[in-house]
C-alpha positions in Angstrom: 25.1 -3.0 -9.1 26.2 -1.7 -5.8 26.4 2.0 -4.8 29.3 4.0 -4.7 30.1 5.4 -1.8 32.5 8.2 -1.9 35.7 8.7 1.0 35.0 11.0 3.6 37.6 13.4 3.7 37.2 15.2 6.9 35.4 12.5 9.3 33.5 13.8 12.4 33.8 12.5 15.9 30.5 13.5 17.7 31.1 13.7 21.2 27.8 14.1 23.3 29.1 16.5 26.1 28.3 14.8 29.7 26.4 11.1 30.6 22.7 10.7 30.0 20.4 8.3 31.9 21.4 4.6 33.4 19.2 2.7 35.2 16.3 5.3 35.2 18.6 8.0 37.1 20.1 11.2 35.4 24.1 10.1 35.7 25.5 13.7 35.5 25.6 16.0 38.6 24.1 19.7 37.9 24.4 20.2 34.2 20.6 20.9 34.1 18.0 23.7 33.7 15.7 25.0 36.3 12.3 22.4 36.7 10.5 25.5 34.9 6.9 26.8 35.9 5.4 24.8 32.8 6.9 21.3 34.2 9.9 21.2 31.5 13.2 20.8 32.6 16.4 20.3 30.2 19.1 17.7 31.5 22.1 18.6 29.4 23.4 15.2 28.8 20.5 13.6 27.8 19.7 16.1 25.1 23.5 16.0 23.8 22.9 12.5 23.7 20.2 12.7 21.6 21.4 15.4 19.3 24.7 13.1 19.1 22.6 9.8 18.2 20.6 11.6 15.6 23.4 13.6 14.1 25.1 10.5 13.3 22.3 8.7 11.8 21.2 11.7 9.5 24.9 11.5 8.4 25.3 8.0 7.5 21.7 8.4 5.7 24.0 10.6 3.3 26.4 8.2 3.5 29.2 10.7 5.3 31.4 8.5 7.8 31.5 9.4 11.3 32.3 8.3 14.7 31.7 8.3 18.0 33.4 7.5 21.3 30.4 6.8 23.8 29.6 3.4 23.8 27.0 4.2 26.9 25.2 6.6 28.7 27.7 7.0 31.3 29.6 10.2 31.9 33.6 10.2 30.4 35.8 12.1 32.0 37.7 15.0 30.0 40.6 12.9 30.2 38.8 9.5 28.9 37.5 11.7 25.9 40.4 13.1 24.6 42.2 10.1 25.1 39.7 8.4 22.8 39.8 10.9 20.5 43.6 11.3 20.0 43.7 7.4 19.4 41.3 7.4 16.7 43.2 10.9 15.0 46.5 8.2 15.5 44.8 5.6 12.9 43.0 7.9 11.1 44.3 11.7 10.3 41.4 12.7 8.4 39.1 12.8 11.5 38.0 15.9 13.6 35.9 16.2 16.9 33.0 17.9 17.1 31.3 18.0 20.9 27.9 19.2 21.4 26.9 20.9 24.8 24.5 23.5 26.1 25.7 26.5 27.9 24.7 27.8 31.3 25.6 31.1 33.1 26.8 32.1 36.7 24.0 33.1 38.9 25.9 34.3 42.1 26.7 37.6 40.9 23.1 38.4 39.5 20.5 40.3 41.6 18.2 37.7 43.4 15.3 39.6 42.3 15.7 38.6 38.8 16.2 34.9 39.2 13.8 32.4 39.1 15.0 29.3 41.7 13.3 26.1 41.7 12.4 23.6 44.3 15.9 21.9 44.0 17.9 25.3 44.1 19.0 25.1 40.5 18.6 28.8 39.1 17.8 30.6 35.9 16.2 33.5 34.2 12.2 32.7 33.7 11.8 36.5 32.6 14.3 38.4 30.3 16.0 41.2 32.1 20.0 42.5 31.2 21.6 39.9 32.9 20.3 37.2 30.8 22.8 35.3 28.7 21.0 33.5 25.7 22.3 32.2 22.2 24.6 29.8 20.5 28.4 30.0 21.0 31.1 28.1 18.8 34.3 27.3 20.1 37.8 26.4 19.7 41.5 26.2 21.1 43.5 29.6 21.6 45.1 30.5 18.5 44.6 30.3 14.3 44.3 26.2 13.3 41.8 24.4 10.9 39.7 24.3 13.9 38.6 27.8 13.3 37.9 27.4 9.6 35.6 24.3 10.8 33.9 26.8 13.1 33.3 29.2 10.6 31.5 26.9 8.3 29.4 25.6 11.0 28.9 28.6 12.3 27.6 30.4 8.9 25.6 26.7 8.4 23.6 27.1 11.8 23.1 31.1 11.9 19.8 30.9 9.4 18.2 28.5 11.8 19.1 31.0 14.1 18.0 33.8 12.9 14.3 31.8 12.3 14.1 31.2 16.0 15.5 34.5 17.5 18.3 32.4 19.3 21.6 34.9 19.4 24.5 33.5 17.5 27.3 35.1 20.0 30.6 35.4 18.7 34.1 36.7 19.2 34.9 38.6 16.1 35.6 41.2 17.3 38.9 40.1 19.1 40.6 38.2 16.3 38.4 38.6 13.3 37.0 35.2 13.8 33.6 33.9 14.8 34.7 31.5 17.0 35.0 32.1 20.8 38.8 30.6 21.9 39.1 28.6 25.1 42.0 26.4 26.5 38.9 23.9 27.2 40.7 20.1 27.7 38.3 19.3 24.5 39.9 21.8 22.3 43.6 22.2 23.8 44.5 18.4 24.3 43.0 16.6 21.1 45.5 16.2 18.2 42.8 16.8 15.7 40.9 19.8 14.3 38.2 20.2 17.7 35.4 22.3 17.8 32.7 22.8 20.8 29.2 24.0 20.0 27.2 25.4 23.0 23.8 25.7 22.1 21.8 27.6 24.2 22.0 28.6 27.7 20.1 26.4 30.3 19.6 29.3 32.6 17.5 30.9 30.3 14.5 29.9 29.9 13.5 31.3 26.6 16.6 29.1 25.6 14.9 26.2 26.8 11.8 26.5 25.6 13.7 26.5 21.8 16.0 24.0 22.9 13.2 21.3 23.6 11.0 21.8 20.6 10.9 19.1 18.4 11.0 20.9 15.1 13.9 23.0 16.1 15.9 20.1 17.2 15.0 18.0 13.8 16.4 21.4 11.8 19.1 21.8 14.1 20.6 18.6 13.3 20.0 19.2 9.4 21.7 22.4 9.8 24.9 20.6 11.4 24.6 17.5 8.8 25.0 20.5 5.9 27.4 22.5 8.1 29.9 18.8 8.1 29.3 18.0 4.0 30.6 21.8 3.7 33.5 20.5 5.9 33.9 17.6 3.5 33.3 19.3 0.7 36.2 22.0 1.1 39.0 19.0 2.2 38.3 17.8 -1.5 39.4 20.6 -3.0 
């Protein structure tokens, strides 16, 4: 007898931030860490694509329905991403958007003596200092919507892992009582479905990059995201 598969009440559309590798080249300008002294470097689009693919596979292993909008490794524009998400939502109102990104800090106001610059001009913090930004941020659009609830569930799912690895969970709770940051990002403000964007770690921080490039952290990060998504699905069942 075939296994009965339950209806997923909240179907995530997994969105990898930026393009990845096409014909041996990283296709997204910028969006990378410095080339650090230990010969490591984080390319945001490559990392996001790998995490998105792994997350989708992990959800399907648990028979949790999910979707994606990228069919290759090219870098979709923001409008293209939003249009694809809205087209899916128009056909299935169970869907919601989860965009995976890594963050980066503006370096133009940081005193030069604190800045590490690689051979290509990419800048970051090799040594921790008071100017360095680190951590995980979860974003929703401005205002109170179901997105805020989803963001809170994901925040609580990820937090134990962040504590274990010593990566800060950044929050704007002091502003409106919610853990999420609010912003008019196109991916959040112009999508018709609930939408959450996670900025996991700062590429301008060597300390964060070291964690983000750690294979065990990446495996566990997917497990915690998987758990958060299942909690969202369970919430929608009730």
